C-alpha positions in Angstrom: -218.5 59.9 2.6 -221.9 61.4 2.5 -219.7 64.7 3.4 -217.6 64.3 0.5 -221.0 63.6 -1.3 -222.2 67.0 0.2 -219.3 68.8 -0.6 -219.2 67.7 -4.7 -222.6 68.8 -4.9 -222.0 72.1 -3.1 -219.1 72.7 -5.8 -221.3 71.6 -8.7 -224.0 74.1 -7.6 -221.5 77.0 -7.6 -220.1 76.0 -11.0 -223.8 75.5 -12.5 -224.9 78.6 -10.9 -222.0 81.1 -12.1 -222.4 79.2 -15.4 -225.6 80.2 -15.9 -225.4 83.8 -14.9 -222.1 84.3 -16.8 -223.4 82.5 -19.7 -226.2 84.9 -20.4 -224.3 88.1 -19.3 -221.5 87.6 -21.8 -223.4 86.1 -24.6 -225.6 89.1 -24.4 -222.2 91.8 -24.4 -220.8 89.6 -27.3 -224.3 89.9 -28.6 -224.2 93.3 -28.9 -221.0 93.7 -30.5 -222.0 91.0 -33.4 -225.0 92.9 -34.0 -223.6 96.1 -34.3 -221.0 95.0 -36.5 -223.4 92.8 -39.0 -225.3 96.4 -39.1 -222.6 98.2 -40.1 -221.3 95.6 -43.0 -218.3 94.6 -40.9 -217.0 90.9 -41.7 -217.2 88.7 -38.2 -214.5 86.4 -37.9 -214.8 84.8 -34.5 -217.7 84.7 -32.0 -216.6 83.0 -29.1 -218.0 81.8 -25.6 -214.7 82.0 -23.5 -210.9 82.6 -24.3 -208.2 80.3 -25.5 -208.0 77.3 -27.3 -211.2 76.3 -29.1 -212.9 73.6 -28.1 -216.1 72.9 -30.3 -218.1 74.8 -32.4 -219.1 75.5 -36.0 -218.6 78.0 -38.8 -221.1 79.7 -41.1 -220.5 82.1 -43.5 -216.9 84.3 -42.4 -218.0 83.4 -38.8 -216.7 81.1 -36.6 -219.1 80.1 -33.7 -217.0 78.2 -30.9 -216.8 77.3 -27.7 -213.4 78.2 -25.9 -211.4 76.9 -23.1 -211.7 79.6 -20.7 -215.4 80.3 -19.6 -214.6 83.7 -18.1 -215.8 85.9 -21.1 -216.0 85.9 -24.3 -215.1 88.0 -27.7 -216.1 89.0 -31.3 -213.4 89.2 -33.6 -214.1 91.7 -36.6 -211.6 91.4 -40.0 -208.9 93.4 -39.3 -209.7 94.4 -36.0 -206.1 93.8 -34.4 -204.4 94.5 -37.3 -203.0 97.9 -37.6 -199.8 97.6 -39.9 -199.2 101.0 -42.0 -200.6 100.9 -45.8 -202.3 97.7 -45.4 -205.1 97.4 -47.9 -208.5 97.4 -46.5 -211.5 95.6 -47.6 -215.1 96.8 -47.7 -216.3 94.6 -44.5 -212.8 95.4 -42.6 -213.5 97.0 -39.5 -210.7 99.7 -39.8 -212.4 100.7 -43.2 -215.3 102.1 -41.2 -215.2 105.9 -40.1 -215.1 106.6 -36.5 -218.6 107.1 -35.4 -219.4 103.4 -37.0 -216.7 101.7 -34.8 -217.7 103.9 -31.9 -221.4 102.4 -32.1 -220.0 98.7 -32.8 -217.5 99.0 -29.3 -220.4 100.7 -27.1 -223.2 98.1 -28.3 -221.8 95.5 -26.0 -222.2 97.8 -22.6 -225.5 98.9 -24.1 -226.9 95.5 -24.6 -225.9 94.6 -20.7 -228.0 97.8 -19.8 -231.1 96.7 -22.2 -230.9 93.3 -20.7 -231.0 94.5 -17.1 -233.8 96.9 -18.0 -235.9 93.9 -19.9 -235.1 91.7 -17.1 -236.5 93.8 -14.5 -239.4 94.9 -16.8 -240.0 91.2 -16.7 -239.8 90.6 -13.3 -242.2 93.3 -12.8 -245.1 92.4 -15.3 -244.8 88.7 -13.5 -245.4 90.2 -10.1 -242.7 90.5 -7.1 -243.1 91.1 -3.4 -241.3 93.8 -2.0 -240.9 95.0 1.3 -243.2 97.9 2.0 -241.2 100.2 4.3 -238.7 100.3 1.7 -240.5 103.3 -0.3 -241.3 104.4 2.7 -240.0 107.9 4.3 -237.5 107.1 6.5 -238.8 107.4 9.9 -237.1 105.6 12.6 -239.1 102.9 14.5 -236.5 100.9 16.4 -233.1 101.0 17.1 -230.6 98.3 18.2 -229.5 98.4 21.4 -225.9 99.2 21.7 -225.7 100.1 18.1 -223.8 103.2 17.0 -227.3 104.9 16.2 -227.9 104.8 20.1 -224.4 106.1 20.9 -224.9 108.8 19.0 -228.3 109.9 20.2 -230.6 109.1 17.7 -234.3 108.3 18.5 -237.5 106.4 17.5 -239.6 109.1 15.6 -236.8 111.0 13.8 -237.1 111.5 10.7 -234.0 111.1 8.6 -233.5 113.7 6.0 -230.1 113.8 4.7 -226.8 111.9 5.1 -223.8 113.4 3.9 -225.7 116.1 2.5 -227.7 113.8 0.2 -231.3 114.1 0.4 -232.6 110.5 1.2 -236.4 110.3 0.4 -237.1 106.7 1.4 -235.6 104.0 3.2 -233.8 102.5 0.1 -232.3 105.5 -0.2 -230.8 105.3 3.5 -229.4 101.8 3.0 -227.8 102.5 0.0 -226.4 105.8 1.6 -225.2 103.8 4.8 -224.2 100.6 3.5 -221.3 102.0 1.4 -219.6 103.8 4.2 -218.8 101.0 6.8 -216.6 102.4 9.7 -216.3 106.0 8.5 -218.1 109.2 10.2 -221.2 110.2 8.6 -223.4 113.3 8.9 -227.2 112.6 9.1 -229.8 115.4 9.3 -232.8 114.8 11.2 -236.5 116.2 12.0 -237.0 115.9 15.4 -240.3 117.4 17.5 -240.5 120.1 14.7 -237.0 121.4 14.0 -233.6 119.9 12.0 -230.3 119.3 13.6 -227.4 117.3 12.4 -226.2 114.0 14.2 -222.6 112.8 13.3 -222.2 109.1 14.2 -219.7 106.6 13.1 -220.8 103.2 11.4 -219.9 99.7 11.8 -219.7 96.9 9.3 -221.5 94.0 8.7 -221.7 91.0 6.7 -219.0 89.6 5.0 -218.9 92.1 2.2 -218.6 94.6 5.3 -221.7 96.9 4.6 -222.1 99.9 6.6 -224.1 99.8 9.4 -226.0 102.2 12.0 -228.3 100.3 14.0 -231.7 102.1 12.8 -234.5 100.7 11.6 -237.9 101.7 10.1 -241.4 101.4 11.4 -241.5 98.0 9.8 -245.0 96.0 10.3 -244.8 92.0 11.4 -246.1 89.9 9.0 -247.1 86.6 9.5 -246.0 83.9 7.1 -246.7 80.4 8.8 -248.5 79.2 12.0 -246.9 75.7 13.6 -249.6 73.3 14.5 -250.2 72.9 18.0 -248.8 76.2 18.6 -249.5 79.1 21.2 -250.1 81.5 17.8 -252.7 78.5 16.5 -254.2 78.2 19.4 -254.7 81.8 19.7 -256.1 82.3 16.6 -253.5 83.8 14.7 -253.3 83.3 10.9 -251.1 83.6 7.6 -251.2 86.9 6.4 -251.8 88.8 9.7 -250.0 91.8 10.2 -249.2 92.8 13.6 -250.0 96.7 14.6 -249.8 96.5 18.5 -249.0 94.5 21.6 -250.2 95.3 25.0 -251.8 98.4 23.7 -247.9 99.4 22.3 -247.0 99.7 18.5 -244.5 97.4 17.7 -242.3 96.9 14.9 -240.6 94.0 13.3 -237.4 93.7 15.5 -239.3 94.6 18.9 -241.9 92.1 18.1 -239.3 89.6 18.3 -237.8 91.4 21.6 -241.2 91.1 23.4 -242.5 87.6 22.3 -238.8 86.8 23.2 -239.1 88.5 26.6 -242.4 87.2 27.5 -242.3 83.3 28.5 -245.6 82.1 29.9 -247.0 85.9 29.9 -250.4 86.7 28.1 -249.8 89.2 25.6 -252.9 91.2 23.8 -251.9 91.4 20.4 -253.9 93.9 17.8 -253.4 92.7 14.0 -254.9 93.8 10.7 -256.5 91.2 8.9 -257.5 91.8 5.5 -258.5 95.6 6.6 -260.1 94.5 9.6 -258.6 94.9 13.2 -258.6 91.4 15.2 -257.5 91.4 18.9 -256.4 88.2 20.0 -254.5 86.9 23.4 -251.3 85.2 22.8 -249.2 83.4 25.5 -245.9 82.4 24.4 -244.6 79.3 25.6 -241.2 78.9 27.4 -238.6 77.4 25.5 -235.1 77.5 27.9 -235.3 81.1 29.3 -237.0 82.8 26.3 -240.7 82.9 24.9 -241.9 81.3 21.7 -245.5 81.6 19.8 -244.5 79.2 16.6 -244.2 81.3 13.6 -242.9 82.3 10.9 -242.7 85.8 10.4 -241.3 88.4 7.9 -241.3 92.2 7.4 -244.6 94.0 5.8 -244.9 93.0 2.0 -246.4 93.9 -1.5 -246.8 92.6 -4.5 -246.4 94.7 -7.3 -247.2 93.8 -10.6 -247.0 96.3 -13.5 -248.8 96.1 -17.1 -246.4 96.3 -20.2 -245.4 99.9 -20.5 -245.3 100.9 -16.8 -243.4 97.7 -16.0 -240.5 99.3 -18.3 -241.0 102.8 -16.7 -240.4 101.3 -13.2 -237.7 98.9 -15.0 -235.9 102.0 -16.0 -236.2 103.8 -12.8 -234.8 101.1 -10.9 -232.0 100.8 -13.0 -231.3 104.2 -13.0 -231.1 104.1 -9.1 -228.8 101.1 -9.1 -226.7 103.3 -11.5 -226.4 105.5 -9.3 -225.1 103.3 -6.9 -222.5 101.7 -8.9 -221.3 104.8 -9.8 -220.9 106.4 -6.1 -219.5 103.2 -5.4 -216.6 103.4 -8.1 -216.1 107.2 -7.3 -215.9 105.9 -3.5 -213.3 103.3 -4.3 -210.9 105.3 -6.5 -211.4 107.9 -3.7 -210.8 105.7 -0.9 -213.9 106.2 0.9 -215.3 102.6 0.3 -213.9 99.4 1.5 -212.4 97.1 -0.9 -214.1 94.3 1.4 -217.1 95.2 -0.6 -215.4 93.9 -4.3 -216.9 90.6 -5.3 -214.3 89.0 -7.8 -215.6 85.4 -9.6 -215.9 83.2 -5.9 -218.1 85.9 -4.6 -220.1 85.8 -8.0 -220.6 82.3 -7.9 -221.6 82.0 -4.4 -224.4 85.1 -4.9 -225.2 82.9 -7.9 -225.6 80.1 -6.3 -228.0 81.4 -3.3 -230.0 83.1 -5.7 -230.4 79.9 -7.8 -231.6 78.4 -4.4 -234.0 81.1 -3.4 -236.1 80.7 -7.1 -236.3 81.7 -10.9 -237.2 85.3 -10.0 -234.3 86.0 -7.7 -231.9 84.4 -10.5 -233.2 86.8 -13.0 -233.1 89.5 -10.4 -229.6 88.8 -9.8 -228.4 88.4 -13.5 -230.2 91.8 -14.2 -228.4 93.5 -11.5 -224.9 92.0 -12.5 -225.7 92.6 -16.0 -225.8 96.1 -15.1 -222.6 96.6 -13.5 -220.8 95.0 -16.1 -222.2 97.3 -18.7 -221.0 100.3 -16.2 -217.7 98.8 -15.4 -217.1 98.3 -19.3 -217.4 101.9 -20.3 -214.5 102.4 -17.9 -211.5 103.9 -20.3 -209.2 101.3 -19.3 -207.4 99.8 -22.4 -208.3 96.4 -22.8 -212.1 97.2 -21.9 -214.6 98.7 -24.6 -214.2 102.5 -22.3 -210.6 102.2 -23.2 -211.0 101.7 -26.9 -214.2 104.3 -27.0 -212.0 106.5 -24.9 -209.3 106.1 -28.2 -211.8 107.0 -30.6 -213.0 109.9 -28.8 -209.6 111.5 -28.7 -209.0 110.4 -32.7 -212.0 112.3 -33.5 -211.0 115.3 -31.3 -207.7 115.4 -33.1 -209.2 114.3 -36.5 -206.5 111.9 -36.9 -206.0 108.2 -36.5 -203.4 107.3 -33.7 -200.1 105.4 -34.8 -200.1 101.6 -34.7 -197.1 101.8 -32.0 -198.9 104.1 -29.7 -202.0 101.6 -30.1 -200.1 98.9 -29.1 -198.5 100.6 -26.0 -202.0 101.5 -25.2 -203.2 98.1 -24.9 -200.1 96.6 -23.3 -200.5 99.1 -20.3 -204.3 98.3 -20.4 -203.8 94.7 -20.0 -201.3 94.6 -17.0 -203.6 97.1 -15.3 -206.4 94.6 -16.1 -204.7 91.6 -15.2 -203.8 93.4 -11.8 -207.6 94.1 -11.2 -208.5 90.5 -12.2 -205.6 89.3 -10.0 -206.4 91.6 -7.0 -210.6 90.9 -7.0 -209.6 87.2 -6.9 -207.2 87.6 -4.0 -209.5 89.7 -2.3 -212.5 86.7 -2.7 -210.2 84.3 -1.1 -209.0 86.5 1.9 -212.6 87.2 3.1 -212.4 83.2 4.1 -209.2 83.9 6.2 -209.5 84.7 10.0 -207.7 87.8 9.6 -208.4 89.1 6.4 -205.6 90.5 4.5 -203.4 90.6 7.6 -203.6 86.9 7.3 -201.0 87.2 4.2 -198.6 89.4 6.5 -196.9 87.3 8.4 -195.0 89.9 10.4 
């Protein structure tokens, strides 16, 4: 009974988190169309959250504000938007009565509003203060290499400085993580600086996590920060405190992953710690207690992090920078997907969105807002792709009509929309199935019986 209850609660959390995220993003998108339409003097007949049969709502003026059955998006219906009969009389507030640039603005406003939402949300996070790992903005100098990883197999070493990956310059560890993450099981060329000279290293990445992100096995000089100390533990007895930053053990620099190795590999062996505590160096002797065959000192550790808090205008500037960086990531991912350089396993559909939404909701309000911002940015960019049923498809048609200085025939428009609808249905079906096969033991091969 308890298992059934836990399952119901877990599924409810997925649904609630998904609805929160999707509702905010869809409302922002449709609000963009709505406000732009009003600004251009176009009559809005329907403002709907969801598709299909109307469940409930209210009417104000000419507009029916409604909640519809299928909460997988939403739409704004303008007067005359879908009526393309030749010779039809146009009212002054008809969508087709407006010139092309006005219609272009109205259609583009949805994606633009999603992008604005991403900038505003990240700016809010920047103003309220956010803790970020210190290493992400550091120069990519290798501090630790996982034994048996591609980095070790192909000859990379600690203290190597990463300069370029596949010809693209990498200035920080954030750049490195993005460049490697979108290249699972691919051969990549890394230009490094070693002992004052540059040299190229070719390695083949592995894939990790359910989304099969690229993995090379090298990490930066990530210092370990103590988050919590267990009462009565060796760490407490030795004097370690939350906030302490581990610098060296037994005189050797130690980074996040090697810290765990060192402690676990030294049961009942006294270790000389040097820690940074508020800017001063403190020396302590910690003896890990034996738990089975490994040593434990009783701490909760994490990568060193710093809190960044910005004033109003700097927060906006930083948000714009972050969104430009994320936009580059999304565009590179989409291009790589089209060229076959990126695995479809890295795609996420409704199930993946619900799972991530639930995880961020459980992590806290700040994490959820950050995820909404990133998802909103993705939706804004994807909506500009020239697929007929997306906003980008309509913008593409308007652009061509502007170039040829005439409207396309209703028949041609209908064909364009029908082709686009088939493409859209295929894409939606594929991403949903792609989500499902990630839970199967052999992925897509599980669907093929031969």
